[in-house]
RODREN-604104 format. One record per residue (C-alpha): x, y, z; residue in one letter; residue number from 1. Coordinates in nm, 2 decimals, padded with zeros to 4 digits. Each point is the difference from the previous one (the first is absolute). Layout:
RODREN-604104
x = X; y = Y; z = Z; resn = A; resi = NUM $
...
end
This chain:
RODREN-604104
x = 00.29; y = 00.70; z = 04.49; resn = M; resi = 1 $
x = 00.29; y = 00.09; z = -00.25; resn = R; resi = 2 $
x = 00.02; y = -00.36; z = -00.07; resn = Q; resi = 3 $
x = -00.42; y = 00.04; z = -00.12; resn = G; resi = 4 $
x = 00.15; y = 00.27; z = -00.20; resn = L; resi = 5 $
x = 00.27; y = -00.21; z = -00.19; resn = I; resi = 6 $
x = -00.22; y = -00.25; z = -00.03; resn = S; resi = 7 $
x = -00.27; y = 00.22; z = -00.20; resn = V; resi = 8 $
x = 00.22; y = 00.18; z = -00.21; resn = Y; resi = 9 $
x = 00.18; y = -00.35; z = -00.16; resn = L; resi = 10 $
x = -00.36; y = -00.13; z = -00.04; resn = T; resi = 11 $
x = -00.09; y = 00.28; z = -00.16; resn = T; resi = 12 $
x = 00.30; y = 00.01; z = -00.18; resn = L; resi = 13 $
x = -00.03; y = -00.37; z = -00.16; resn = V; resi = 14 $
x = -00.35; y = 00.05; z = -00.05; resn = L; resi = 15 $
x = 00.10; y = 00.31; z = -00.22; resn = S; resi = 16 $
x = 00.27; y = -00.15; z = -00.20; resn = V; resi = 17 $
x = -00.20; y = -00.33; z = -00.10; resn = T; resi = 18 $
x = -00.12; y = -00.10; z = -00.38; resn = A; resi = 19 $
x = -00.34; y = 00.09; z = 00.02; resn = P; resi = 20 $
x = -00.29; y = -00.29; z = 00.01; resn = V; resi = 21 $
x = -00.21; y = -00.02; z = -00.30; resn = F; resi = 22 $
x = -00.32; y = -00.12; z = -00.01; resn = A; resi = 23 $
x = -00.12; y = -00.31; z = -00.24; resn = E; resi = 24 $
x = -00.07; y = 00.24; z = -00.32; resn = P; resi = 25 $
x = -00.40; y = 00.02; z = -00.15; resn = S; resi = 26 $
x = -00.04; y = -00.21; z = -00.34; resn = Q; resi = 27 $
x = -00.14; y = 00.34; z = -00.09; resn = G; resi = 28 $
x = 00.39; y = 00.11; z = 00.12; resn = D; resi = 29 $
x = 00.18; y = -00.26; z = -00.25; resn = I; resi = 30 $
x = -00.26; y = 00.10; z = -00.26; resn = D; resi = 31 $
x = 00.13; y = 00.34; z = -00.01; resn = R; resi = 32 $
x = 00.35; y = -00.06; z = 00.02; resn = G; resi = 33 $
x = -00.04; y = -00.26; z = -00.32; resn = K; resi = 34 $
x = -00.19; y = 00.29; z = -00.19; resn = E; resi = 35 $
x = 00.27; y = 00.26; z = 00.08; resn = L; resi = 36 $
x = 00.28; y = -00.28; z = -00.05; resn = A; resi = 37 $
x = -00.17; y = -00.08; z = -00.36; resn = F; resi = 38 $
x = -00.08; y = 00.36; z = -00.09; resn = S; resi = 39 $
x = 00.20; y = 00.17; z = -00.32; resn = R; resi = 40 $
x = -00.02; y = 00.31; z = 00.18; resn = T; resi = 41 $
x = 00.02; y = -00.04; z = 00.40; resn = D; resi = 42 $
x = 00.26; y = -00.26; z = 00.12; resn = G; resi = 43 $
x = 00.05; y = -00.18; z = -00.35; resn = N; resi = 44 $
x = 00.17; y = -00.28; z = 00.17; resn = C; resi = 45 $
x = -00.07; y = -00.19; z = -00.36; resn = L; resi = 46 $
x = 00.26; y = 00.23; z = -00.17; resn = A; resi = 47 $
x = 00.29; y = -00.14; z = 00.13; resn = C; resi = 48 $
x = -00.10; y = -00.29; z = 00.18; resn = H; resi = 49 $
x = -00.19; y = -00.41; z = -00.06; resn = Q; resi = 50 $
x = -00.29; y = -00.03; z = 00.29; resn = M; resi = 51 $
x = -00.30; y = -00.20; z = -00.02; resn = D; resi = 52 $
x = -00.19; y = 00.00; z = -00.26; resn = D; resi = 53 $
x = 00.09; y = 00.31; z = -00.14; resn = G; resi = 54 $
x = 00.04; y = 00.09; z = -00.35; resn = K; resi = 55 $
x = 00.24; y = 00.17; z = -00.21; resn = L; resi = 56 $
x = 00.29; y = -00.03; z = 00.27; resn = A; resi = 57 $
x = 00.31; y = 00.13; z = 00.00; resn = G; resi = 58 $
x = 00.37; y = -00.20; z = 00.06; resn = N; resi = 59 $
x = 00.18; y = 00.32; z = 00.11; resn = I; resi = 60 $
x = -00.05; y = -00.09; z = 00.40; resn = G; resi = 61 $
x = -00.04; y = -00.34; z = 00.19; resn = P; resi = 62 $
x = -00.33; y = -00.21; z = 00.01; resn = E; resi = 63 $
x = -00.20; y = 00.13; z = 00.23; resn = L; resi = 64 $
x = -00.08; y = -00.40; z = 00.18; resn = A; resi = 65 $
x = 00.02; y = -00.13; z = 00.36; resn = D; resi = 66 $
x = 00.05; y = 00.35; z = 00.11; resn = M; resi = 67 $
x = -00.08; y = -00.07; z = 00.41; resn = K; resi = 68 $
x = 00.29; y = -00.26; z = -00.05; resn = S; resi = 69 $
x = 00.22; y = 00.20; z = -00.12; resn = R; resi = 70 $
x = -00.05; y = 00.30; z = 00.19; resn = Y; resi = 71 $
x = -00.15; y = -00.09; z = 00.34; resn = P; resi = 72 $
x = 00.09; y = 00.34; z = 00.17; resn = D; resi = 73 $
x = -00.35; y = 00.20; z = -00.19; resn = R; resi = 74 $
x = 00.24; y = 00.34; z = 00.08; resn = E; resi = 75 $
x = 00.31; y = -00.06; z = -00.25; resn = I; resi = 76 $
x = -00.26; y = -00.12; z = -00.32; resn = L; resi = 77 $
x = -00.23; y = 00.37; z = 00.15; resn = Y; resi = 78 $
x = 00.36; y = 00.16; z = 00.00; resn = R; resi = 79 $
x = 00.08; y = -00.15; z = -00.36; resn = R; resi = 80 $
x = -00.32; y = 00.10; z = -00.17; resn = I; resi = 81 $
x = 00.05; y = 00.37; z = 00.17; resn = W; resi = 82 $
x = 00.33; y = 00.06; z = -00.13; resn = D; resi = 83 $
x = 00.26; y = -00.29; z = -00.16; resn = E; resi = 84 $
x = 00.24; y = 00.22; z = -00.01; resn = T; resi = 85 $
x = 00.06; y = 00.01; z = 00.34; resn = Q; resi = 86 $
x = 00.11; y = -00.40; z = -00.05; resn = F; resi = 87 $
x = 00.11; y = 00.02; z = -00.39; resn = N; resi = 88 $
x = 00.09; y = 00.38; z = -00.13; resn = E; resi = 89 $
x = 00.04; y = -00.12; z = -00.40; resn = M; resi = 90 $
x = -00.37; y = -00.12; z = 00.07; resn = T; resi = 91 $
x = -00.23; y = 00.04; z = -00.32; resn = V; resi = 92 $
x = -00.29; y = -00.03; z = 00.28; resn = M; resi = 93 $
x = -00.21; y = 00.33; z = 00.09; resn = P; resi = 94 $
x = 00.01; y = 00.12; z = 00.34; resn = P; resi = 95 $
x = -00.36; y = -00.07; z = 00.02; resn = F; resi = 96 $
x = -00.03; y = 00.23; z = 00.37; resn = G; resi = 97 $
x = 00.30; y = 00.20; z = -00.02; resn = R; resi = 98 $
x = -00.14; y = 00.18; z = -00.36; resn = H; resi = 99 $
x = -00.40; y = -00.04; z = 00.13; resn = M; resi = 100 $
x = -00.09; y = -00.29; z = -00.22; resn = I; resi = 101 $
x = -00.17; y = -00.22; z = 00.23; resn = L; resi = 102 $
x = -00.11; y = 00.11; z = 00.37; resn = S; resi = 103 $
x = 00.14; y = -00.19; z = 00.29; resn = K; resi = 104 $
x = -00.39; y = -00.13; z = 00.01; resn = Q; resi = 105 $
x = 00.05; y = -00.12; z = -00.38; resn = E; resi = 106 $
x = 00.34; y = -00.15; z = 00.09; resn = I; resi = 107 $
x = -00.12; y = -00.21; z = 00.27; resn = N; resi = 108 $
x = -00.31; y = -00.14; z = -00.20; resn = R; resi = 109 $
x = 00.26; y = -00.08; z = -00.31; resn = V; resi = 110 $
x = 00.16; y = -00.21; z = 00.26; resn = I; resi = 111 $
x = -00.30; y = -00.15; z = 00.14; resn = D; resi = 112 $
x = 00.00; y = -00.15; z = -00.38; resn = Y; resi = 113 $
x = 00.29; y = -00.08; z = 00.01; resn = L; resi = 114 $
x = 00.03; y = -00.20; z = 00.29; resn = Y; resi = 115 $
x = -00.28; y = -00.25; z = -00.20; resn = T; resi = 116 $
x = 00.26; y = -00.06; z = -00.26; resn = L; resi = 117 $
end
């Protein structure tokens, strides 16, 4: 009996610490992510980054290209957008999540779009 409980506990523990599984985004999710990334009032990624077919792009941050291979761990990219100061204290990138500029869902939509680049 005790062996069975330990097995159930370990299985539950493993399942609770593994990364979430993300469903493939719909085209609508990707389009909304691009809209947020290009918006001069919301994500405003173009203020600092060159990407896709963006007009008047900035050059403060790195070009946003080949994102899925640069960030195969989606959670790392999410955390960077949420609060880049976790990785670089001297960053000028706003902490989009921590300062509630973008919601969790909006950050995920931006990532859905970035993963198409």
